[in-house]
One Martini backbone bead per residue (centre of mass of N, CA, C, O) as a GRO file, in nm:
protein
  460
    1MET     BB    1  -0.531   1.839  -1.551
    2GLU     BB    2  -0.275   1.750  -1.708
    3GLY     BB    3  -0.392   1.565  -2.000
    4ASP     BB    4  -0.713   1.619  -2.064
    5THR     BB    5  -0.625   1.693  -2.355
    6PHE     BB    6  -0.760   1.605  -2.666
    7SER     BB    7  -0.644   1.474  -3.000
    8PRO     BB    8  -0.911   1.429  -3.056
    9SER     BB    9  -1.206   1.478  -2.926
   10PRO     BB   10  -1.403   1.348  -2.723
   11PRO     BB   11  -1.684   1.285  -2.612
   12ARG     BB   12  -1.930   1.400  -2.451
   13GLY     BB   13  -1.875   1.283  -2.117
   14TYR     BB   14  -1.599   1.178  -2.103
   15ILE     BB   15  -1.422   0.935  -1.921
   16ALA     BB   16  -1.130   0.864  -1.827
   17ARG     BB   17  -1.013   0.546  -1.803
   18ARG     BB   18  -0.778   0.588  -1.595
   19TYR     BB   19  -0.988   0.670  -1.367
   20VAL     BB   20  -1.155   0.419  -1.356
   21ILE     BB   21  -0.918   0.228  -1.293
   22LEU     BB   22  -0.818   0.378  -1.042
   23ALA     BB   23  -1.078   0.336  -0.880
   24LEU     BB   24  -1.079   0.025  -0.879
   25LEU     BB   25  -0.800  -0.009  -0.749
   26THR     BB   26  -0.859   0.147  -0.492
   27LEU     BB   27  -1.090  -0.035  -0.401
   28GLY     BB   28  -0.925  -0.299  -0.401
   29LEU     BB   29  -0.719  -0.197  -0.178
   30LEU     BB   30  -0.928  -0.141   0.030
   31LEU     BB   31  -1.023  -0.435   0.058
   32ALA     BB   32  -0.755  -0.563   0.122
   33TYR     BB   33  -0.734  -0.405   0.399
   34ALA     BB   34  -0.988  -0.514   0.521
   35ILE     BB   35  -0.894  -0.806   0.525
   36ARG     BB   36  -0.650  -0.749   0.706
   37VAL     BB   37  -0.795  -0.578   0.958
   38VAL     BB   38  -1.045  -0.743   1.062
   39LEU     BB   39  -0.889  -0.902   1.283
   40SER     BB   40  -0.801  -0.666   1.466
   41THR     BB   41  -1.101  -0.585   1.544
   42ALA     BB   42  -1.169  -0.903   1.649
   43ILE     BB   43  -0.952  -1.013   1.852
   44VAL     BB   44  -1.075  -0.955   2.130
   45ASN     BB   45  -1.330  -1.135   2.096
   46ILE     BB   46  -1.184  -1.396   2.015
   47SER     BB   47  -1.003  -1.419   2.271
   48LYS     BB   48  -1.231  -1.451   2.469
   49GLU     BB   49  -1.371  -1.694   2.337
   50GLN     BB   50  -1.073  -1.869   2.307
   51ASP     BB   51  -0.835  -1.793   2.496
   52TRP     BB   52  -0.615  -1.585   2.394
   53SER     BB   53  -0.310  -1.490   2.402
   54SER     BB   54  -0.080  -1.262   2.310
   55ASP     BB   55   0.088  -1.463   2.154
   56VAL     BB   56  -0.136  -1.585   1.984
   57GLN     BB   57  -0.226  -1.322   1.859
   58GLY     BB   58   0.040  -1.266   1.714
   59ILE     BB   59   0.042  -1.518   1.534
   60VAL     BB   60  -0.231  -1.472   1.389
   61LEU     BB   61  -0.170  -1.190   1.285
   62SER     BB   62   0.109  -1.275   1.131
   63SER     BB   63   0.020  -1.509   0.931
   64PHE     BB   64  -0.057  -1.343   0.683
   65TYR     BB   65   0.253  -1.268   0.621
   66TRP     BB   66   0.348  -1.544   0.545
   67GLY     BB   67   0.186  -1.552   0.274
   68TYR     BB   68   0.245  -1.268   0.160
   69ILE     BB   69   0.561  -1.312   0.106
   70ILE     BB   70   0.554  -1.545  -0.105
   71THR     BB   71   0.396  -1.365  -0.354
   72GLN     BB   72   0.574  -1.120  -0.441
   73LEU     BB   73   0.753  -1.225  -0.668
   74PRO     BB   74   0.548  -1.373  -0.844
   75GLY     BB   75   0.356  -1.129  -0.878
   76GLY     BB   76   0.549  -0.944  -1.027
   77TYR     BB   77   0.618  -1.133  -1.262
   78MET     BB   78   0.332  -1.192  -1.368
   79ALA     BB   79   0.260  -0.897  -1.426
   80SER     BB   80   0.495  -0.861  -1.633
   81ARG     BB   81   0.422  -1.106  -1.822
   82TRP     BB   82   0.062  -1.084  -1.824
   83GLY     BB   83  -0.039  -0.886  -1.639
   84GLY     BB   84  -0.241  -0.752  -1.374
   85LYS     BB   85  -0.538  -0.827  -1.386
   86TRP     BB   86  -0.542  -1.143  -1.318
   87VAL     BB   87  -0.366  -1.138  -1.074
   88PHE     BB   88  -0.544  -0.965  -0.897
   89GLY     BB   89  -0.812  -1.118  -0.922
   90VAL     BB   90  -0.726  -1.391  -0.807
   91GLY     BB   91  -0.616  -1.284  -0.538
   92MET     BB   92  -0.891  -1.186  -0.436
   93ILE     BB   93  -1.046  -1.446  -0.438
   94VAL     BB   94  -0.871  -1.592  -0.233
   95ALA     BB   95  -0.901  -1.382   0.000
   96LEU     BB   96  -1.213  -1.398   0.020
   97ALA     BB   97  -1.229  -1.699   0.090
   98GLY     BB   98  -1.064  -1.685   0.357
   99THR     BB   99  -1.256  -1.481   0.499
  100ALA     BB  100  -1.521  -1.661   0.493
  101VAL     BB  101  -1.388  -1.909   0.659
  102PHE     BB  102  -1.264  -1.818   0.933
  103PRO     BB  103  -1.508  -1.836   1.145
  104PHE     BB  104  -1.496  -2.170   1.129
  105VAL     BB  105  -1.169  -2.196   1.269
  106THR     BB  106  -1.117  -2.064   1.567
  107LYS     BB  107  -1.100  -2.329   1.749
  108TRP     BB  108  -0.837  -2.362   1.564
  109VAL     BB  109  -0.537  -2.233   1.549
  110TYR     BB  110  -0.405  -2.374   1.307
  111ALA     BB  111  -0.645  -2.312   1.109
  112ALA     BB  112  -0.633  -2.005   1.137
  113VAL     BB  113  -0.349  -1.978   1.030
  114ALA     BB  114  -0.389  -2.116   0.754
  115VAL     BB  115  -0.610  -1.917   0.644
  116ARG     BB  116  -0.435  -1.664   0.667
  117ILE     BB  117  -0.212  -1.757   0.475
  118VAL     BB  118  -0.396  -1.782   0.223
  119THR     BB  119  -0.482  -1.490   0.226
  120GLY     BB  120  -0.200  -1.375   0.188
  121ILE     BB  121  -0.133  -1.509  -0.082
  122GLY     BB  122  -0.353  -1.358  -0.243
  123GLU     BB  123  -0.257  -1.057  -0.155
  124GLY     BB  124   0.050  -1.055  -0.254
  125VAL     BB  125  -0.023  -0.968  -0.570
  126MET     BB  126  -0.171  -0.690  -0.576
  127PHE     BB  127   0.022  -0.449  -0.559
  128SER     BB  128   0.210  -0.516  -0.803
  129SER     BB  129  -0.027  -0.519  -1.006
  130ALA     BB  130  -0.123  -0.224  -0.956
  131TYR     BB  131   0.145  -0.103  -1.047
  132ALA     BB  132   0.140  -0.206  -1.335
  133ILE     BB  133  -0.119  -0.073  -1.424
  134ASN     BB  134  -0.067   0.225  -1.336
  135SER     BB  135   0.203   0.263  -1.504
  136ALA     BB  136   0.047   0.227  -1.784
  137TRP     BB  137  -0.171   0.482  -1.722
  138ALA     BB  138   0.048   0.698  -1.626
  139PRO     BB  139   0.132   0.991  -1.676
  140ASN     BB  140   0.381   1.188  -1.592
  141ALA     BB  141   0.201   1.440  -1.477
  142GLU     BB  142   0.036   1.197  -1.289
  143ARG     BB  143   0.199   0.993  -1.122
  144SER     BB  144   0.186   1.088  -0.820
  145THR     BB  145  -0.115   1.118  -0.808
  146MET     BB  146  -0.207   0.825  -0.879
  147PHE     BB  147  -0.031   0.699  -0.643
  148GLY     BB  148  -0.163   0.860  -0.420
  149PHE     BB  149  -0.435   0.726  -0.445
  150LEU     BB  150  -0.343   0.430  -0.420
  151ASN     BB  151  -0.203   0.487  -0.127
  152GLY     BB  152  -0.481   0.577   0.009
  153ALA     BB  153  -0.636   0.303   0.040
  154PRO     BB  154  -0.534   0.151   0.293
  155PRO     BB  155  -0.635   0.366   0.509
  156LEU     BB  156  -0.924   0.362   0.414
  157GLY     BB  157  -0.981   0.067   0.481
  158THR     BB  158  -0.912   0.092   0.773
  159LEU     BB  159  -1.111   0.306   0.850
  160ILE     BB  160  -1.377   0.153   0.775
  161THR     BB  161  -1.331  -0.091   0.950
  162LEU     BB  162  -1.302   0.052   1.223
  163ALA     BB  163  -1.583   0.198   1.213
  164VAL     BB  164  -1.784  -0.068   1.158
  165SER     BB  165  -1.709  -0.290   1.369
  166PRO     BB  166  -1.845  -0.226   1.641
  167PRO     BB  167  -2.152  -0.225   1.551
  168ILE     BB  168  -2.138  -0.508   1.429
  169ILE     BB  169  -2.050  -0.662   1.680
  170SER     BB  170  -2.288  -0.563   1.867
  171SER     BB  171  -2.530  -0.668   1.663
  172LEU     BB  172  -2.400  -0.948   1.496
  173GLY     BB  173  -2.103  -0.997   1.521
  174TRP     BB  174  -1.780  -1.074   1.415
  175LYS     BB  175  -1.838  -1.260   1.161
  176TRP     BB  176  -1.971  -1.035   0.975
  177LEU     BB  177  -1.712  -0.896   0.891
  178PHE     BB  178  -1.620  -1.127   0.698
  179TRP     BB  179  -1.878  -1.173   0.526
  180GLY     BB  180  -1.921  -0.873   0.428
  181THR     BB  181  -1.645  -0.840   0.288
  182SER     BB  182  -1.689  -1.073   0.082
  183ALA     BB  183  -1.944  -0.964  -0.057
  184ILE     BB  184  -1.825  -0.695  -0.159
  185GLY     BB  185  -1.588  -0.823  -0.313
  186ALA     BB  186  -1.764  -0.973  -0.526
  187ILE     BB  187  -1.881  -0.718  -0.656
  188TRP     BB  188  -1.612  -0.581  -0.742
  189THR     BB  189  -1.504  -0.810  -0.925
  190ALA     BB  190  -1.706  -0.777  -1.150
  191PHE     BB  191  -1.620  -0.487  -1.232
  192TYR     BB  192  -1.324  -0.538  -1.276
  193LEU     BB  193  -1.348  -0.752  -1.511
  194LEU     BB  194  -1.497  -0.550  -1.706
  195PHE     BB  195  -1.305  -0.265  -1.689
  196VAL     BB  196  -1.019  -0.394  -1.665
  197GLN     BB  197  -0.687  -0.325  -1.791
  198SER     BB  198  -0.344  -0.337  -1.816
  199THR     BB  199  -0.369  -0.168  -2.091
  200PRO     BB  200  -0.460   0.055  -2.335
  201LYS     BB  201  -0.412  -0.183  -2.577
  202ASP     BB  202  -0.623  -0.354  -2.487
  203ASN     BB  203  -0.902  -0.547  -2.480
  204PHE     BB  204  -1.233  -0.459  -2.450
  205PHE     BB  205  -1.546  -0.526  -2.350
  206ILE     BB  206  -1.590  -0.235  -2.226
  207CYS     BB  207  -1.517   0.084  -2.232
  208ALA     BB  208  -1.323   0.198  -2.427
  209PRO     BB  209  -1.079   0.395  -2.504
  210HIS     BB  210  -0.996   0.657  -2.646
  211ARG     BB  211  -0.769   0.719  -2.887
  212SER     BB  212  -0.657   0.988  -2.757
  213GLU     BB  213  -0.574   0.854  -2.490
  214ILE     BB  214  -0.380   0.646  -2.593
  215ASP     BB  215  -0.188   0.851  -2.723
  216TYR     BB  216  -0.121   1.018  -2.480
  217ILE     BB  217   0.000   0.796  -2.304
  218SER     BB  218   0.216   0.685  -2.513
  219THR     BB  219   0.361   0.991  -2.522
  220ASN     BB  220   0.361   1.012  -2.169
  221VAL     BB  221   0.561   0.759  -2.118
  222GLY     BB  222   0.842   0.791  -1.898
  223PRO     BB  223   1.123   0.915  -1.811
  224ILE     BB  224   1.227   1.127  -1.528
  225THR     BB  225   1.431   1.352  -1.475
  226SER     BB  226   1.559   1.567  -1.235
  227THR     BB  227   1.547   1.818  -1.471
  228SER     BB  228   1.267   1.789  -1.585
  229LYS     BB  229   1.008   1.880  -1.798
  230MET     BB  230   0.729   1.835  -1.963
  231ASP     BB  231   0.827   1.959  -2.242
  232ASN     BB  232   1.105   1.755  -2.226
  233ILE     BB  233   0.963   1.492  -2.248
  234SER     BB  234   1.051   1.167  -2.352
  235LEU     BB  235   1.007   0.886  -2.538
  236GLN     BB  236   1.070   0.544  -2.483
  237VAL     BB  237   1.046   0.252  -2.647
  238ASP     BB  238   1.097   0.047  -2.421
  239ASP     BB  239   0.871   0.151  -2.229
  240VAL     BB  240   0.632   0.102  -2.410
  241GLU     BB  241   0.685  -0.208  -2.450
  242SER     BB  242   0.645  -0.295  -2.148
  243PHE     BB  243   0.313  -0.274  -2.171
  244ASP     BB  244   0.301  -0.489  -2.410
  245GLU     BB  245   0.532  -0.681  -2.533
  246GLN     BB  246   0.691  -0.750  -2.274
  247GLN     BB  247   0.460  -0.928  -2.143
  248LYS     BB  248   0.496  -1.153  -2.392
  249LYS     BB  249   0.784  -1.197  -2.293
  250ASP     BB  250   1.054  -1.443  -2.217
  251LEU     BB  251   1.250  -1.275  -2.015
  252PRO     BB  252   1.506  -1.220  -1.829
  253VAL     BB  253   1.562  -1.144  -1.493
  254PRO     BB  254   1.767  -0.903  -1.316
  255TRP     BB  255   1.795  -0.962  -1.004
  256LEU     BB  256   2.085  -0.869  -0.914
  257SER     BB  257   2.068  -0.570  -1.015
  258PHE     BB  258   1.879  -0.461  -0.790
  259PHE     BB  259   2.114  -0.502  -0.559
  260ARG     BB  260   2.318  -0.281  -0.694
  261SER     BB  261   2.111  -0.058  -0.624
  262SER     BB  262   2.097   0.197  -0.406
  263ALA     BB  263   1.825   0.324  -0.476
  264PHE     BB  264   1.659   0.070  -0.430
  265LEU     BB  265   1.749   0.011  -0.137
  266ALA     BB  266   1.638   0.273  -0.019
  267ALA     BB  267   1.343   0.216  -0.092
  268MET     BB  268   1.322  -0.052   0.058
  269PHE     BB  269   1.381   0.050   0.344
  270ASN     BB  270   1.148   0.260   0.355
  271HIS     BB  271   0.934   0.047   0.325
  272PHE     BB  272   0.995  -0.100   0.582
  273ALA     BB  273   0.944   0.139   0.777
  274TYR     BB  274   0.655   0.195   0.698
  275ASN     BB  275   0.548  -0.093   0.775
  276TRP     BB  276   0.615  -0.109   1.057
  277ASN     BB  277   0.425   0.112   1.158
  278TYR     BB  278   0.164   0.011   1.022
  279TYR     BB  279   0.138  -0.285   1.128
  280VAL     BB  280   0.162  -0.231   1.428
  281PHE     BB  281  -0.080  -0.031   1.454
  282VAL     BB  282  -0.302  -0.199   1.321
  283SER     BB  283  -0.277  -0.453   1.521
  284TRP     BB  284  -0.249  -0.266   1.821
  285LEU     BB  285  -0.434  -0.018   1.866
  286PRO     BB  286  -0.682  -0.142   2.011
  287THR     BB  287  -0.515  -0.242   2.251
  288TYR     BB  288  -0.396   0.032   2.340
  289MET     BB  289  -0.670   0.168   2.400
  290GLU     BB  290  -0.765  -0.023   2.612
  291ARG     BB  291  -0.503  -0.053   2.817
  292GLN     BB  292  -0.391   0.260   2.817
  293LEU     BB  293  -0.663   0.456   2.765
  294GLY     BB  294  -0.957   0.325   2.838
  295PHE     BB  295  -1.120   0.238   2.585
  296ASP     BB  296  -1.389   0.143   2.458
  297LEU     BB  297  -1.527  -0.007   2.187
  298GLU     BB  298  -1.667   0.248   2.074
  299LYS     BB  299  -1.425   0.445   2.096
  300GLN     BB  300  -1.229   0.283   1.925
  301GLY     BB  301  -1.375   0.312   1.657
  302PHE     BB  302  -1.329   0.624   1.637
  303TYR     BB  303  -1.022   0.667   1.720
  304SER     BB  304  -0.892   0.465   1.511
  305THR     BB  305  -0.972   0.642   1.254
  306LEU     BB  306  -0.810   0.911   1.249
  307PRO     BB  307  -0.541   0.844   1.099
  308TYR     BB  308  -0.713   0.731   0.834
  309LEU     BB  309  -0.846   1.004   0.766
  310ILE     BB  310  -0.582   1.178   0.705
  311TYR     BB  311  -0.389   1.014   0.526
  312PRO     BB  312  -0.524   1.017   0.240
  313PHE     BB  313  -0.500   1.327   0.203
  314ILE     BB  314  -0.191   1.335   0.217
  315SER     BB  315  -0.133   1.139  -0.009
  316MET     BB  316  -0.294   1.292  -0.241
  317PHE     BB  317  -0.164   1.572  -0.198
  318SER     BB  318   0.138   1.498  -0.236
  319GLY     BB  319   0.119   1.396  -0.524
  320TRP     BB  320  -0.001   1.651  -0.653
  321PHE     BB  321   0.215   1.857  -0.546
  322CYS     BB  322   0.456   1.727  -0.684
  323ASP     BB  323   0.361   1.753  -0.973
  324TRP     BB  324   0.330   2.060  -0.964
  325LEU     BB  325   0.628   2.133  -0.889
  326VAL     BB  326   0.756   1.988  -1.139
  327HIS     BB  327   0.553   2.056  -1.399
  328LYS     BB  328   0.491   2.371  -1.324
  329LYS     BB  329   0.764   2.486  -1.151
  330GLY     BB  330   1.042   2.313  -1.204
  331GLN     BB  331   1.121   2.118  -1.003
  332ASP     BB  332   1.316   1.894  -0.862
  333LEU     BB  333   1.250   1.568  -0.830
  334LEU     BB  334   1.451   1.462  -0.619
  335THR     BB  335   1.404   1.683  -0.407
  336MET     BB  336   1.105   1.609  -0.365
  337ARG     BB  337   1.142   1.320  -0.280
  338LYS     BB  338   1.312   1.390  -0.027
  339VAL     BB  339   1.118   1.578   0.122
  340PHE     BB  340   0.874   1.388   0.148
  341GLN     BB  341   1.025   1.143   0.281
  342MET     BB  342   1.139   1.292   0.530
  343THR     BB  343   0.866   1.368   0.643
  344SER     BB  344   0.764   1.064   0.674
  345THR     BB  345   0.992   1.002   0.903
  346PHE     BB  346   1.057   1.233   1.104
  347LEU     BB  347   0.777   1.292   1.232
  348PRO     BB  348   0.714   1.012   1.353
  349ALA     BB  349   0.974   0.986   1.523
  350ALA     BB  350   0.936   1.247   1.700
  351LEU     BB  351   0.651   1.158   1.815
  352LEU     BB  352   0.743   0.891   1.953
  353VAL     BB  353   0.937   1.019   2.143
  354ILE     BB  354   0.737   1.196   2.289
  355LEU     BB  355   0.553   0.958   2.379
  356SER     BB  356   0.788   0.826   2.560
  357PHE     BB  357   0.872   1.102   2.760
  358ILE     BB  358   0.585   1.246   2.765
  359PRO     BB  359   0.344   1.309   2.971
  360MET     BB  360  -0.003   1.207   2.902
  361GLY     BB  361  -0.304   1.209   2.820
  362PRO     BB  362  -0.530   1.038   2.629
  363PHE     BB  363  -0.581   1.270   2.415
  364GLU     BB  364  -0.284   1.351   2.365
  365THR     BB  365  -0.190   1.079   2.281
  366LEU     BB  366  -0.382   1.041   2.041
  367ALA     BB  367  -0.278   1.283   1.875
  368VAL     BB  368   0.013   1.175   1.837
  369VAL     BB  369  -0.066   0.907   1.699
  370VAL     BB  370  -0.214   1.031   1.458
  371LEU     BB  371   0.031   1.190   1.343
  372ALA     BB  372   0.237   0.951   1.320
  373ILE     BB  373   0.063   0.802   1.101
  374SER     BB  374  -0.036   1.028   0.889
  375THR     BB  375   0.253   1.150   0.798
  376SER     BB  376   0.343   0.902   0.622
  377GLY     BB  377   0.183   0.994   0.355
  378PHE     BB  378   0.421   1.147   0.209
  379SER     BB  379   0.542   0.884   0.063
  380SER     BB  380   0.388   0.901  -0.209
  381ALA     BB  381   0.625   1.123  -0.303
  382GLY     BB  382   0.840   0.900  -0.265
  383PHE     BB  383   0.898   0.584  -0.262
  384SER     BB  384   0.632   0.479  -0.394
  385THR     BB  385   0.704   0.624  -0.689
  386ASN     BB  386   1.012   0.543  -0.738
  387PHE     BB  387   0.981   0.277  -0.895
  388VAL     BB  388   0.904   0.418  -1.164
  389ASP     BB  389   1.153   0.590  -1.201
  390LEU     BB  390   1.364   0.350  -1.223
  391SER     BB  391   1.133   0.131  -1.359
  392GLN     BB  392   0.892   0.048  -1.584
  393LYS     BB  393   0.966  -0.241  -1.678
  394TYR     BB  394   1.006  -0.330  -1.343
  395THR     BB  395   0.791  -0.235  -1.138
  396SER     BB  396   0.653  -0.496  -1.028
  397ILE     BB  397   0.918  -0.638  -0.939
  398ILE     BB  398   1.052  -0.432  -0.750
  399PHE     BB  399   0.807  -0.411  -0.568
  400GLY     BB  400   0.802  -0.707  -0.490
  401VAL     BB  401   1.077  -0.716  -0.360
  402SER     BB  402   1.024  -0.489  -0.150
  403ASN     BB  403   0.758  -0.614  -0.023
  404CYS     BB  404   0.894  -0.861   0.084
  405PHE     BB  405   1.075  -0.710   0.284
  406ALA     BB  406   0.827  -0.523   0.400
  407THR     BB  407   0.681  -0.789   0.540
  408ILE     BB  408   0.845  -0.843   0.794
  409PRO     BB  409   0.686  -0.663   0.997
  410GLY     BB  410   0.427  -0.842   0.986
  411ILE     BB  411   0.585  -1.067   1.140
  412VAL     BB  412   0.796  -0.951   1.341
  413GLY     BB  413   0.654  -0.690   1.449
  414VAL     BB  414   0.388  -0.813   1.550
  415TYR     BB  415   0.517  -1.032   1.731
  416LEU     BB  416   0.716  -0.860   1.895
  417THR     BB  417   0.512  -0.685   2.028
  418GLY     BB  418   0.374  -0.915   2.186
  419PHE     BB  419   0.633  -1.001   2.336
  420ILE     BB  420   0.693  -0.736   2.481
  421LEU     BB  421   0.427  -0.703   2.631
  422SER     BB  422   0.439  -0.980   2.777
  423SER     BB  423   0.743  -0.927   2.908
  424THR     BB  424   0.675  -0.598   3.019
  425ASN     BB  425   0.394  -0.515   3.097
  426ASP     BB  426   0.317  -0.303   2.876
  427ASN     BB  427   0.584  -0.161   2.717
  428TRP     BB  428   0.546   0.089   2.480
  429LYS     BB  429   0.818   0.238   2.461
  430ILE     BB  430   0.975   0.024   2.303
  431VAL     BB  431   0.796   0.022   2.052
  432PHE     BB  432   0.839   0.327   1.976
  433LEU     BB  433   1.151   0.344   1.960
  434LEU     BB  434   1.191   0.133   1.746
  435ALA     BB  435   1.036   0.283   1.522
  436ALA     BB  436   1.200   0.546   1.530
  437GLY     BB  437   1.476   0.422   1.455
  438ILE     BB  438   1.395   0.318   1.176
  439ASP     BB  439   1.322   0.596   1.058
  440VAL     BB  440   1.597   0.727   1.079
  441MET     BB  441   1.753   0.528   0.899
  442ALA     BB  442   1.575   0.581   0.649
  443MET     BB  443   1.628   0.887   0.615
  444TYR     BB  444   1.938   0.862   0.561
  445SER     BB  445   1.931   0.666   0.321
  446TRP     BB  446   1.775   0.858   0.134
  447GLN     BB  447   1.958   1.109   0.130
  448ILE     BB  448   2.204   0.948   0.003
  449TRP     BB  449   2.062   0.725  -0.237
  450ALA     BB  450   1.866   0.860  -0.383
  451SER     BB  451   1.676   0.832  -0.705
  452THR     BB  452   1.536   0.933  -1.047
  453ASP     BB  453   1.701   0.771  -1.229
  454PRO     BB  454   1.709   0.556  -1.459
  455VAL     BB  455   1.750   0.197  -1.468
  456ASP     BB  456   1.953  -0.042  -1.635
  457PHE     BB  457   1.918  -0.359  -1.544
  458ASP     BB  458   2.018  -0.527  -1.792
  459ASN     BB  459   2.316  -0.340  -1.765
  460TYR     BB  460   2.418  -0.325  -1.439
   0.00000   0.00000   0.00000
């Protein structure tokens, strides 16, 4: 990968610290999604045990996002102000505590809802914090690649949770899903606090980056215009400062300027569309497989993993491929962002329409569902990385603003799906067409308003 050459050379066997930090961040987001998804895999068993209706299930499933949406803006601001490390770490500790407590409160619906809200509050700061850390460590030529790996973590966490849940439920009971996730998370937290720092210039407890890596990152982090190549990329002093001094300054945030940018609004709406599909399917896919496809618990565990087995590879490949096309082959960055993002919205929309109107058997239906979910992974080279293109200074904040809006599907979409199914005797066609329509609107907004040119939000 371009950028691995250091001068002077680091010691033999040196592992670039940005990759160590990327690995820990990826594992952290993997755990975050395991915390989020674990209830979806256990909801059928809990509902039978506590006699929860579809409406109650929808409320409990969506309650996580009530808390999650609250801390999006504070999380982005705190990560920008003080650095992402401690914001991410504290958020994880809160989420793990809520996960460990949840099995004790399911007898009381309101208590279960309250605990999931607290869990969501903790997790709400994680993604914006991860974006802040990753944007500080990602050189221009590796930007899409590193964010592709980061964005491959959520489906991978979903995959692992869906895969291990059925055998754990069958052998130990559903409660051990929550307790096991909390225990693994505690181990990860110890490594995270030891090895991760918010920026390359922070003081490390152990395993500090080699000076040559710090110099390389510092001189290769900055805006990439839509026509630039790697050889012509220049560093802007303000952008370097944003990772070090900017986090220590108490400067006003230009909140209104974000909403004046059509490029940011297009990224935010595509974020909303992506989350609508993801949250609805993550929350209701096990139910769909049981009620519509007739799969038992063991088959659900295997078949539910298929979309999330493919998605991470698409996410990681698309990020690397976009970097290769732009920085090796000289392709226009904006064109590549549009191509990858259009692919991630058009294909799922088309497949959901096919699923709604063409009768198919269980396994054909499953194949279409798998493709509809997994192909959204191309967005890693689209809107997901575009927040860094628009402003490295405010990456964590604009991502937090976007993720706040994009959390609405977790509340409205998940609950609305339960309401639709309860009111229409499980008419999944309405659910699929609604998701497809949102994807199409997102696709058009992106093609019209997307941009990769840096935005000076302070003077916008």
